[in-house]
N, C-alpha and C positions, 0 to 999 in steps of 0.2 A: 223616616219621620217627616222630612221635607222642611221647607222654609217656615211654614206655619208653626210646626212643633218646635223649631229652633227659637222662634220669636217668643213662644210661651215660656220656654225654659229660661231665656234671657230675662224676660219680664219678672219671673219669680225670683231669679238670682238678684236682680237689681233691687227689687222691692225688699228682699231679705237684707241686702247690704245696707240699704237706706235705713231700714228699721234698726239694724244693729248699730249703725252710726249715730242715729238719734238717741238710742238707748245709752250708748257709751258717752255721748255728749252730756246727756241729762245727769248721768251718774257723776261725771267729772265736775259739772257745775254744782251738783248737790254736795259732793264730798269735799270740794276744794275751793272753787271760785267764789261761792257765796258764803263760805264759812269764815270764821274768825281769822283775819290775816295774821294773827299772832301765832298761828300754828307753825311750829318749827319744821325745818327741813329734816329729811332722813328719818321721819317718823313713819309709822305704818300707814297713817291716814294720807300723808304726803306722797308716799310711794304708790299707794293705791290710786291716787288721783293721776299721777304721772302715767301709770300703767293704762288706765282707762283712756287717757288722752292719746297715748301711743296706739292703742287698739283702734280708736276712732280714726286716727290718721291712716292706719293700715287699711281699714275698711273703706275709707273714702278713696284711697289710691287703688285698692282692689276693684272698686266699682268702676272707676275710669278705665282700668286695664281690661276688665271684663267687657265693658261696652266697646272699647277700641278693638279688642280681639274679635268680638262678634261682628262688628261692622266690617272688619277686614275679611273675616271668613265669608260673610254674605257677599261682599263684592267679588272676592276670588271665585266663589261658587257660581255667581251670576256670569262672570266673564268666561269661566270654563264651560258652563252650559251653553252660553251664547256661541262660543267658539265651536263646540261640538255640533250644535245645530246648524250653524252656517257651513261648517265643513261638510256635514252630511248632505246638505242641500246642494252645495257645489259639486260634490261627488255624484249625486243623483243626476244633476243636470249634465255633467260631463259624460256620464254613462249613456244618457239619451242622445247627446250630440255625437258621441263616438259611434253609437249604433247606426245613426242616420248616415254619418260619413262613410262607415264601412259598407253599408248597404249600397250606397250610390257608387262607391269605388268598385265594389265587386260587380255591380251591374254594368258599369262602364267597361271594365276589363273583359268581362264575358261577352258583351255585345261587340266590342271592338275586335276581339279575337274571332268572333263569328264572321264579321265583315271581311277580315283578312283571309279567313279560310275560304270564303266564297270567291274572293278575288284570285287566290292562288289556283283553286280548282278550275275556275273559268279560263285562266291563262293556259292551263294544261289541256282542257277539253276543247278549246276553240282552235287549236292548231298553231303552227308556226307563224311568226310575224310576216305580213304580206299576203298570207293565204288564210287568214283567220275567218272561220265561219262558225255559226252557232245553230244547233238543232233546236227544234221546238220543245223537245223534252227537257234538254238542258236549260233552255231559256225559262220555261215555266217553273221548273223545280227550284232553281237557284234564285230567281227573282222573287218568288213567293217568300223564300227565307229572308232575302234582303229586305223585303217589305216589312217583315216582322222586326228586323233590327232597326229599320228606320222609325217604326212606331215606338220602339223602346227608347231611342234617342229623343224622340218628341216628348215622351214621358219624363225623361231625365231633364229636358229643357224646362218643363213646367214645374218639376220638383225642386230644381236648384234654388229658386228664390225663397223657398220655404225653409231652407236650412238655418238661416239666421245665426250663423256661427262666426264669432269675431276672429277666430283663428284663420279664417280664409281671407287674410288681409293683404297678401302680396303675391305678385306674379314671379315665380322662380325663374322665368325666362328673361326677366328684366334685371338690370344691375341691382345688387343688394342695397346700394345706397339710396335708391329711389323706391319709395313705398307706394307701389301702384297696385290697386286692388285687381284681382283677376275676376272678370265677369263670367262666372260659370254658365249662366243662362245664355250669354252671347256665344260662348264657345260651343256649347251643345247645339245651339241653333245653327251655327255654321256647319257642323257635322250633319245635322238632320237635313238641312237644306241641300247639301251636296248629294246625299243619298236620295232625297226626295225627287231630284231631277231625273235620276235613273228610274225610280218607281213610276213617275209620271209618264216617262217614255214607255215603260212596260205596259201601262194602262192603255196607251194610245196604239201600241204596235203588236200586242199579243195576238189579236185576231189575224193580222197580216202574216205573222210568223207561222201561226198554226196552219195556214193554208199551204205551206211548203214544208218540205222536210228540213231545210236549213236555209239561213240567209247569211250574207256577208256581215261580219261583225261591224264593218265600217258603216253599214246602213243604220246602225243604232249608235248615234253620235255619243250620247252620254255614257252608255255602257262601254263603248269602245275606249273612251277616255279613262274610265274606271279600271279597265283591264290592262291597257297598254301604256298609259302615260303615268309613269311613276311619280313625277314631280307634281302632277295635278292631284293625285291621291295623297301625297305627303302634305301638301298645303291645305287641302280641303278636309282631311281627316287626321292623319297621323300626328302632325304638329299640334293640333288642337287637343287631341287626346293626351299627348305627352304632357302638355301644360296642365290639363285637368288632373291627371293622375299625380303629378308632382305636387300640385297645390293641396290635394286631398291627403296625400301621405305626409306632407310637411305639417298640415294642420293636426293630424293625429299624433304627431310627435311633440307637440307643444305641451310642456308640463302644466299641471294644474296648480294655480296660485291660490294658496289657502288664505283665509282672513288673517289680519294682523294680530299677533300675540306679543305683547310687550313692545309694540311699536315697530315690529319687523314682520314682513311678509315671508311666508315659507312656501316652498314649491314641493309638489308631490308628483 
């Protein structure tokens, strides 16, 4: 029926109660108050007047109770509807945010694993330390894949500022006492820049490598560091990715805070 129907019913009830109160008051005044004061108590006329007065009081009290009950019901209904609406809006927003975080988390993990796979394969295919060389086929095949991963990290770098999620508030690598925001864009940029050096080197040296069957890996400084220097890869890529993944996973675990009901916030 809705609020409009409820208001119509209340208006009809209040009008009926007011009419009944007025009628009872008129009858009381007619039967007793303006009659001869010598009318004795405990007569039929006297008892009828008292009864009408009592009825008038009950009607008046009932009108106030009905009005108070209606106002309470209206306020309670409004608060419940408002709570349900705000809760649904928060849930919808959280679902959108979670979907965005999961997408970027999955893209990050998939791309990082791809980069690690290329690094491990290059370690195996370029030979033992001190005699490492790379063939033109291996160079072209794996560096083209690495170029795709570098472009993916560039995409993630540009996507990170659009997340606008307050749950990404702290860096898990920093002490919990210090609330230091993790700059996802900066971390992705660091990884992308590291890989971009290798890709730039690939652009500049592909034609030279293809003129030979193979070249010493040491002649490709950036690729050589990528393959052989574990600490360089850890600082440039792994540590940054670990921080990104930790921040995204931590954000996804933050409970949803629902609007206040009765002065208390609830979590979901």
